[in-house]
N, C-alpha and C positions, 0 to 999 in steps of 0.2 A: 504494500500501499504507501511505502515511502517514497514510491516513483510515480505515483497515480497523479494526474492533473487534478488535486482535489476541488479546486472551485468549479470546473470544467464538469466535473463529476457530480457536482451538488447540482447542477441545472438539468441532472439528464431526463427527471419525469416532472410531469406538468405539474406547476405551482396549483395550490389548491386540491391536491390528492392524497390521499393515504399513503398512496405508493410514492410521493415525493419525502413523506416524513419518514418512512420505514427506512428509504435509502440514506437520507440526510443523519439519522441517528446512528445507522450503524458506520457512518463515514466520520462524525465527529466524537461518539461516544463508543469505540468498538469494544472497549474493554469492560465498560461498565454493566452493571448486571441491570438485565430489562424485567425477567420473571425469577421469582423463585419459588419453589413449590415441592415443600418437603426436602429433599436431600437435592433435587435439581435445581442447578442454577445458568442460565441463559444469559448471555449478555447481549448487547444490540447487535453486535456483528455478526453473532450466531444464528439470533433469529433472523437477521436477513437473509442468511443462506439456508435457513430451514425452508423457509417462505419462497426463495426461488427454486430449490429443489422439487417441493408441490405443485409449483405453478408449471414446471416442465413435465410432472408426473399426470397432471390434470389435463396438457396439452396430449398426452402420449394415449389418453383415453378416448380421444376426440371431442373433448369439450370446449366449447367456443366462448366468446364474448358475450356476456349477459346470460349464460346459463346457469341455472339455479344449484346450489351443493347445501346440504342440510347439515346439521350439526345436533346430533342427540347425544349429549353428555353432561355430567357435573363438572367445573369449572377443573381446569387445569392446562398446561402449557401446549399441548395436541391444540387445543382447541381454540388456539391464541393463534395458531399458524394456519388453521384452516380459513379463518376471517382474514389475517394477513395475506393469503394467496388470493382470498377474492379481491382485497384491497388493490392489491399488485397485480394481478393478472384478470382484472374484468369481469370475474366471477361474481354472482350473486350470493350472499351467505344467507342462508336461511338457519335462526338457531331455534331449535324445539326445547320445551319443557319436559324435565324426565318425570317429572310428576303427574305428567298426562294418564289418563287410563288409556288402554290398548285402542280402543274405539275412537277415543278423541285425537291419539295419536295418527290413526288413519286418515281421519277427515282432515286433518290440519296438512299433514304431508301429500295427500294427493291435492288440497285444494293448493299446496307451495309449488307444485309441478318440478319439483328437486329430480335431478338425473343423478345425484351421487348423495350416498348417505355415509356421513362418519360416525360411528357409534364407540360412545364409551364402555369400558369393560361390564358395568351393573347394568348395561343396559341391552347387552347383548340377546338375553333369553326374551325380553319382551319382542325385539325386533324380528326373531327367529318365529313367532306366532303369528304375525301380522305381514310376512313378506308377500304372501299371496294376493293381499289385498290392497297394496301400495304400488300401482301400476307404473308410474312415471320412473321409479326408481332403477336406474338400469345397472348402478353399480354400488357396490356396499365396502367401506373400510374399517376394519377393526383398530381404534387407536392404541391399542395395545399389542396383546398376546395373537398371532393368527387363529382363527376358527375355522372350520368349514364353510367352503362357500363364501369367503370373507378374506380379503387379504390385508396383511398386518401393515398399518400406516407405516412403522420404523422401519419394516423390511424395503418397503416400496420406494420412500423416499431416498434408501441410500444407491441406489442404481441410477441416481438422476443428478446430472450437474448442477452447481450452486451459483453458475454463469447467470448474469444480469440477462432478463429477458429483455424483448425489445419492448418499448415503451407503448401502452395499449390503453391509457385510460385517461379522460379528461375530467373535471370538476364536476360535471354536469349526470356523470355515468352512475347508476344506481349501483350500490354494492351491498347492500343488507335490507332483510326485510324482518320486520317484529311482529310477531302475533300479537294481539292482545289477551289479556288473561282471561277474557271469555266471562267474566262473572254475571255479566246481564244477557247472553247470547252465546252465539257463533262466535270463536274469534276471527277476527280480522286482519290481514298482514298490512302493514304500515311501511311504505316503501321512502328510503331515504339514500339522497346520492351524497358523492363526498363532499360536495360544496356545504350541504346543509349540516351533516356531522362535523365537521373541521370548524364552521361557523360556531355550532353551539360548544365544539370544544375550546375554542378560543375564548368565548364568554365565561366558560366555568374556570378556566384556569386564570382568567382577570379578574372575576368577582370571588372568586373562593382563595386566589393567593396562590396558586400552587405553583413549586419552583423545581428545577432540576434537581436538588439534594434531598427533595421528597421522598419518603418510603413510606408506602399505602400499604395496608394490610385489607386484602379484599376480601369479605366474606359475603358480600351479595354475588347472586347469580349471573353469569354473563348471557344467559340467554334472555333476560331482562333488560330494557333500556336503559332503567335507572343504573345497573349496575355496571354495564357494558360502558355508558358514556362516561362514569367516575373513571374508572379503569384506563379508557382509552385515552382520556384527557392528560393524563398522567404519562402515559406513553409519549403524547403529543410535546410534552414539556421536557420529555427526557429523563424521568424520574422512574425510580422502581416500584414494582410492583408486587408483594408477595402475596402469593395467591394459598386460599386455606380451602380445605376441602369442604366442601358446601352440602352433601349430602342431608346433613342437620347441623345445628349451630352448637358450636362448643364454646360455652364463654370462658372455660378454663385455658382451654389451648388457645384462644384468640389472647387473651392476657400473657399468656407465656411467650406466644411468638412477639406481642409487643416489647416485651422486654428483652428477650434474646436478640432479637432482630435490631433493635432501637428504631421502631417505627414511629413516625411521626403524624400518620394521617389515618383514620379509620371511619369508614363509611357504613351505616348502621341503620335499620328501622327500629320505632319502638320496640316490637318485642325483645329484639335484640338488648336493648337497653335494661328494660325488664329481668333478661337472663344473667346479665352482668351484675346488677345491683344485687340479684338473690344471692351472689356467693357471699359465703361468711368469711371468708379470709381474702377479700379484694385488697385488703390494705398492705399484705405481703411483699405485692408485685410491683416493683419499680416501674414507673409508668412515665418518668419524667421527661421520655422524647416525645412523649405524644403532644403534638402543638393543634391538632384539631380532631374534634370529631363530628362529621357530618352524618346530618338525619335528613330521610325523606320517604317516599312510598306512601305514607298516612301521615294524618296529623298526629302529633306529639301531644299526648293530654300535658295540661301545664304541670301539676303537680307531678308526674314522672319527671318531667323537664328539671324542675326545682332539686329532685333528688339526686338526678346525674347531674348535676352542677355542682352540688355539695360536694360529689365523691371526686368528681374529674376535676373542677374547677370551671371557670369561664371560657370553657375553649369550644364552645358548640357553635355549629352552624347548620342553618336547615336551606334546603330547595324543595321547590314544589314544581312539580308537572306531570307528565303522562306519557303513555308511548307514542300518541299522535304528535304531541307538542314540543318534542326533541331533543330531553323533554325540558328543560329548564324554562320555568315562567317567572316565577319570583325567586327571591332570596333573602334570608334574615340572615345578616353577617354575625360575626361572632361580637362585634362590638355593641350591637343591637341586645344582645344576650346579655349585656352588662348592666342592663337597667335591674337586673335580680335585686339587687340592694337598695334599689330607691325605692319611691312612693308607690302605691297600688297603680296608681293611675298611670304610671310612667311604666310599670310592669305590664299594662295591657298587651304591649305588643308581642309578649312571648305568645299569647294565644295567636297570633299571626301567623302565616308563612310568608312574611316581609313584602316589601316592594320590588315592582316589574323590574327583570334583570336589565342590564345594558342591552340596546337592540330590540328589546320586547315591547311590543304596545298590550296591554290589558286595559278590558272594557268589562263592567258588570251590566248586564240588560236584563229587560223584561221578556216576557214571551213574545211581544211583538218587536223585540230589538229596541224599545224605547230605554238610554240611558238612565242609570238609577242614581240617586243622589246619595250622600254618604249614609251609613248604615241602615239602607235598605237591600234588601235581599234579593239577588237575581243570578242568572248563570255567568259564569266566568267566560268569557271568550277573548282569544290570543290571536296577535298577529307577528310573523317575526321571520327571520331569514332561516329558522332552525325548523321550521315546524313539516312535518311529512308531505311528500308529492303527493300522496293520497292513499286509498286502500287498493291492494292487489286485486285485481279483476271486478274490482266493486265500482264502477264509474256513479252509479245512482247515490250511493250511501256515502261517497266522496263529496260529490254536490251537497248532499243533506249537511254535510260535517264541517265543509269547508266553504263560506258565503261570503261573495266578496273579499276572498282574501283571509276572511277571521275564522279562526277554527272554532268551534262551538264545543265546550270542553265536557259538559253535562253536569260539572259541578258548581255546586251553589254557594255565595258566598257574598260578602257585603266589602267595603272599605271604610275607611277611617279619613280624617279630614288630613291626615300626611300620605295618603298613598298606601297604606299598610292593608294588606288583604288578609279577611279571615274566611277560612273555608267553613262553611256549616255542615254541608253534606253532599255527597251524591244526589241529582236530583230525582233518580230513582230510589233512593234511600228514605225520602220524606216520610212523614208518617202524616197523615189527616186524621187527628182525633177530636169527635163532637165537632168538627167544622174547624178546628184549631190546626196550624201548621206546626209541628214539630220536628226540629232537624237532631239525629240522633248524637250528634257530638255535643250538644249543650248537656244532656244527663249523662253521656260519657265521662266529661270531665267532673261533672259532682261525682260519679262514681269512683273515678280514681283517686278522690281526696280521702275516701274512708282508707283506716290504715289497714283493713284485712282484704282488701279487693287487691289481688295480683292484675288481672285482666278483665276488661269488659266489653261488651257489645250491646247497643241496644236497637231494638228492630220494632217494626210493627207488626202486631198479630190481631186476628180477628176478635171481634169483638161484638156481643149482640145490640148493646146500648152504644157504645161509641163509635162501632163501624171497625174502626183499629182502634186498638190501645197500646200504650207504651211498655214495653216487654225488654227488662234486663237479662243479658245472659253472662254470668260472672264466672271468673276462674278465683278461687280463694287462695289466698296463704296458707301454706303448711300450718296446722295446729289451729286455724281461724275457727271459731264457734258462734259466728253471729247468724243470726235468721233471715230470712227473706223479708219478713216484717220490719226489722231492724234497719235493713238498707233502705227500704222503702221511706220510712220515717226520715232516715239520714238525708235523702234526698229532698224530701217535700219542704224540710225548713230552709233549704240552701238555693231551690230552685222554683219557677211557678208550678202549681200542683199539677196544672194538666200535661205539664213536660216531664215531671216526673214518672219513674216506672210506676203502673200500677200492679205490675206482678215481676217477681224476679227468679230465676232458675239458677242452681249452681250447677257447673258443668266440671268434669276433670281435663278437659283440654276445649279449645277453640280452633274451627278448622281455619286454614292460612293458606294462601298462594306462596310459589317460591320466592316474594319480596317481601312476605310478614305480613301482608295486609290479611286482616279477619275477611272472611267470605261469609257476607252478611246474607248472600242466598242462600248459601249451604243451611245456613241458619231459619232461614225462614221457610226452607222446605216442609219443616216437621207441622208446620203451622198452615201453609198455603198449598195450594195444586201446581205444584213448579215442577217443570220438566226439566 
C-alpha cells in the first residue's frame, strides 16, 4: 500500500455511496479494528477484503446489479460482510428477523424476491422446513459450517480474489430494504438508497457527537433499522463496533464487555435499561469509559429514566424514528437530560422525544391535515432527505403514507412552545372509553412510578358499559406482593380517573419484538378477535 497513489485511490468510488466509505476507511484506517465479535477482531482493511471476495463470489453465481440478497441471522461479522457486499457491489440487501415464525418468513421472503439467502447457524433448521415454499430463492449459503445442500460462506469467499471490483453504484441506487415489524398488519418493505442512508448517518454523527475514537457496544439487532443505522453511523465515522450476541439480552455480559473493551457508547431500548438496573451487583463494574447511552425504539418512562441517570449519570441521549423515516426524526441530547436536577417545570422535557433533528421538518396535524396548536394532540408527519423511497411493490400504500413529500407516521403526539415533541401513542393504540380519548402512555407513565412495577403496558379491552376500558398488563418485580386493586388506586390519585386502568392483570412476561418494543397487538388478541 505504501506505493499506492493514495489520494487518487480515495476517489475510486462515487461520492455519496457506502462503496466510497468502505474503501476510504480501509485506506485511511487499515489497522484499526472495525468489528469485534467474541474472539474475532476485524480491521477496516480486512473488512474491505472480505467484502471484495464476496462481491466476486456473488458475480460468479450470476447475480446482477439490483438483485436482492437476503440475510437471516443474528448479529455477527458475516452479516456485516453481506451488507457491505450489497453496498459496494450494487446488490440490495434484505435483512429478515430470526424471531419470525416459519409462515411469516415464507411470506416476507417470497414478497422480497431475493435470489440468494445467507443463513445463520441457529436458523438452518427453520430454513430447511420452508425451502419448498420460498420459490424466488435460487442459492443458499450457510454463514458458518457447511451443511447439506448449502455452501459454506467461509469456504466460498476463500476461493475468490480480494481485488477491488469495478465501480458500479451511485448515490441514488437502492441497496437495502427493511421490513416493518408487522405489529399492525403484514410487514412492508421500506426501500433506501445510498444517498438517503448516508444523509441519515451524517445527521446522527453530528447530533449524537460520534467520533472516530468511539467504541460502540452493539446489542440491538442489525435486521431492524434503528440498530442498523446506529451501527453503520459509527462505521462511517471510522469508529469501532463491538457486536454482542443478540439472540437474548444478557445485562451481565454487556457490562463486562463495556468494562473489558473500555467501550464509550451503548445503544439500548427501555427494556434493556430495566434489565441493567435489575442487577444487584451493578456497582462492581468499572463503567468509567462509558460516555453515552443512547435509547430509542419506544418511549422511555420518565421514572425509569430517572433511575437510569441516578445509576449511570447524565450520559443519556434519545432518538425517535421509525422504519419508514430513516429513522431519526427527533433528538433529545445529553444536555437536555441534565434538567434532572432542576425544577419540575424544566424537567418536563424528559417526557419528550426531543426537537426535530437538523435537516428534518416535523409537523403535527389533525385528520384533515390542519396544523395543530401547541399542546394539541395530532399525527406526527415528517419531511427529510432520509425518509424511505417507498414501500417495495406497494405504490398505493406508498402514496397513502407519503403525501406531498410528507411521511405520515401514524404516531400521535403534541409539541410545546419550544418545539419539543411528546409522543402519546400510536394512532391505532388510542383507547376510546366512554367517549373520551385515552393515550396508553399517560397511564403507563404512572404505572412505572409504582415501586413494585418492573414493566407495564396499557391497552383497551371490550367493556359492556364503556365500550372500551383501560386495562393494565404488568410484570412485577420479584417478591412484590401488591394487589391489582392497590395498583388501580395508586393510578387514580395521580391521573384523571377515566385515564387510569379500570382492570389490571399480572403476567410473567410481556411479548416483545426484536427491538424490545412491547407488542400490544399480541396483548389485545386475548380480548379482541384479531388475526
